[in-house]
N, C-alpha and C positions, 0 to 999 in steps of 0.2 A: 378493463384493467390495463395498466401500462404494459408496454412490450416487455420490459425487464421482468415484470412479475409473471407474465406468460412464459417467458423463457425459463424462469426458475421452476415453475410448475411442470413444464415440459421435461426439463432435465430430471426432476424428481421422479417423473413417471418412467424414466429409463433406468432407474436404479433397481437392483445393484448392477454396477458396470463391471464387466470382466476384469479381474485383478491385474492381469498383465497389461491390458489396454489402459486402465486407470493409472497404473504406475508410469507408463510412458507419457500420458497426458500431463500428469502432475510434475514429472521430472522436467519436461520441456517448459512448462509454465514457470517452475521455480527458476530455471536458468534464465528465462526471458526477464523475469522480474528483477533478478540480481543484476543482470547486465544493464538493464534500462535504468534502474534506480541509481546505480553508480554512475552511469554515463551522464545522466542529468546533472550530476555534481562535478563533472569534469574528468572522470576516470577514462584513461586512454585505451583500455583493453577493448578489443572487438567482441562481438557476440560469440564468435567461434573460440577466441582465446579464453574468454570467461568460462565457456563450457569445458575446455580442456583442463583448466585449473580445477574446476569442480569435480570432474569425472576422474581425473588421474592425479591430481595433487602436484602437478609439475609447475615450473616457472616458465614464463615466456621470455625468450631472449630479447633484450633491448627495451623492455618495459620496466617502469619503476617498481621497486619492492612495495611501495605504499599501495599501488594499484592492486597488486596481488593480495595484500593484507585486507584491503577493503572487500574483496570477494569473499575471503574466509570469514570476515566479520558478519557479512550478510548471511552466509551459510549457517553460522552458529545461531543467528537470530531467527532465521526461518525455521530451523529445527526446534528451537525453543518455543516458537509460536505454535507450531503444529502440536507440540506436547501439551501446552496449557489450554489450547482450545478444547481438548478432550475433557479437561477438568472444569471448563466453563468459568475460568477465573475472571474476576471483575477488574476492569481497567481502573488504575489508581496511579498517583504520582510515583509510588514505589515501583510499580510495574513499568511505567514509562522510563524510569531511570535504569531499570534492569535491561530493557530493550536497547537503550543507548549504550549501556556498558558492553553488551555483546557486540554491537555494531562497531563501536569505536575502540574497544579493548585492544585488538591486534594492531591498530594504527597509532593510537595516542592514549595509552593507559592512564596518563596523568589526569586527563579530563573526562575519561569514560565514566558515565554514570553520575557525573557531577553537574549540577546546574551552573549556569554562567556566573562569573564573578564580576564581569565588566559589561557595560552596555554594548549591544551589537545592533546591526542594521541589515535589513534585507535590501540587496542591491536593486536599485531602480525604484524603490518604494518611496512614497511620500508621507508615510506615517511612522510613528515611533513604536518600537517593540517594547515589551515589558522591561521595566527597570529590574535589575537583579534582585533587589530586596522584595519585590512583589511577585516574583515568578511563582512561588508555591501557592500564594493566595489567588493569583489569576488562574492557575491550573485548576485549583479546587472549584473556582467559580464556573469555568467552562465545563468541568465534569458534572457539577450539580445541574447546570442547564441541560446538558446532554441527557442525563439519566431521567430528568423530569419532563423531557420533551414528549409530546404526543404525535409528532410528525412520523412519517414512515422511516424505516431504518436508513435508507440511502440518503434521504434529505438530512437527517440529523447527524449522520456520520460525516457527510461532506462538509456540513457546517462546522462540526467539531474540528475537522482537519484544517480548515481555513483559520479557525480561531487559534488552534495550537501553533500553526506556523506564524501567526501574528505575534504571539507571545515570544516565540523563538527562545525557548528556555535554556538551550545549551550554547556553548561558544562555537561548536561545530557539530555537524551531523543532524541538524534539525529536520531537513527534508527527508533524509533516509529514515530517520526515526518516525517521523510523522506518517510517511507512506506505509510503514510497517504497522503502526498503530491502526491506521485506517483499515488495513486488510484484516487485522486481528478482529476488529469489530464487525466487518462485513462477513467474514467467514463464520463467526459465531452466529450471525443472523441467517446463515444458510446460503450465502452467495459464494461464488468462486473468487479467486484472487483477482484483483484489479491491477492491471499492468499499465502504467503510464509510460508510453514510448518516448524515447529520447527525442525523436523527430517532432513530437508534439509538445515539447517543453515550453515553447513560447505561448501556445494556447493555454497550457496548464498554468503558467506563471501569470498570464493576464487574467484568467478566471479567478485565481486566488487573490490577486491584487484588487479586483473589482469587489470581491467579498470583504476584504480587509479594509479597504479605503472608503468604500461607499455603502457597506452593509447590504450589498446586493448579492445574494448567494445563488441566484438562478443559474449563472454560467458554470460554477463549480459543480453544482448538483447535476446539471445536464452532462458535463464533461465526465464525471464519475459514472453516470448511467451508461453513456455511450461506450466507455472502455470496458465496463462490465459486460455489456452486450457482446463485445468482441470476444471476450473469454468464453462466454456461453457458446457462441458460434464455433469456437475452436473445439470445445467438447463435442458439439453436435457433429462436426465434420469427421470426428474420429470414432463415433459410435453408431453412425447411420450412413447408408449409401445415398439417401435422398432425404435429408432432414427437413428441407424446406416444405416438401410435400407432406411429410409426416406431421410437421408442426401445424400446417394448415388444417389437416384432418383432425388433429388433436384439439385445436381451437373450435372448430365447427361442431365437434362431438360434445362440447360442453364439459370437457374434462379439466375445468379450471376452478 
């Protein structure tokens, strides 16, 4: 078995996790995700400033209002995601637009939840994004391919993420929406949240471009797996005093 699947089984063996501990873990991961997904797109707020806004609802002196509103939009979208995961809602163009509406609503309500009306481009790319008139058709196609795929969950979710970003269906907010969708599907499949760090954005961008320009998805799949492993390890560090040793015993014991 892959390391990522061993981690998943090991974490499941530790459930139920004490509620107070689980709450702290998930709150920290939520804040990390919101900070990093916004920072990748140029938000100037620090990790600490993002946390202050989320925890206390205050504004940070000297920082643009837009940056604060982007934090709130992500918070609304994450809360929505957590609610619909419980209902096992199926991914669809309507749901994708709803995620976008929550993310962009506080910042730019005129385009929130609306597919692009004009051509756009991914900075640094060598390929064309979808023409506005073909956005819905292209989304339906990648959704059909995704649902009919027999690949494992991480492989097909990573591929869908790359294909979604290649379509670039919105005039703004495609990256933030795409990363939220990716996590919606990962979490429905029993994985924790995948946090792509701001400092890894070049590797992230390059792995997406390799998939989009050359149909080589190996790098983006590996990138998603590695970042999921980091989240699993964050859980382990907070629920065990010596998780590496416990994990080794778990694997040797055939509990997989």
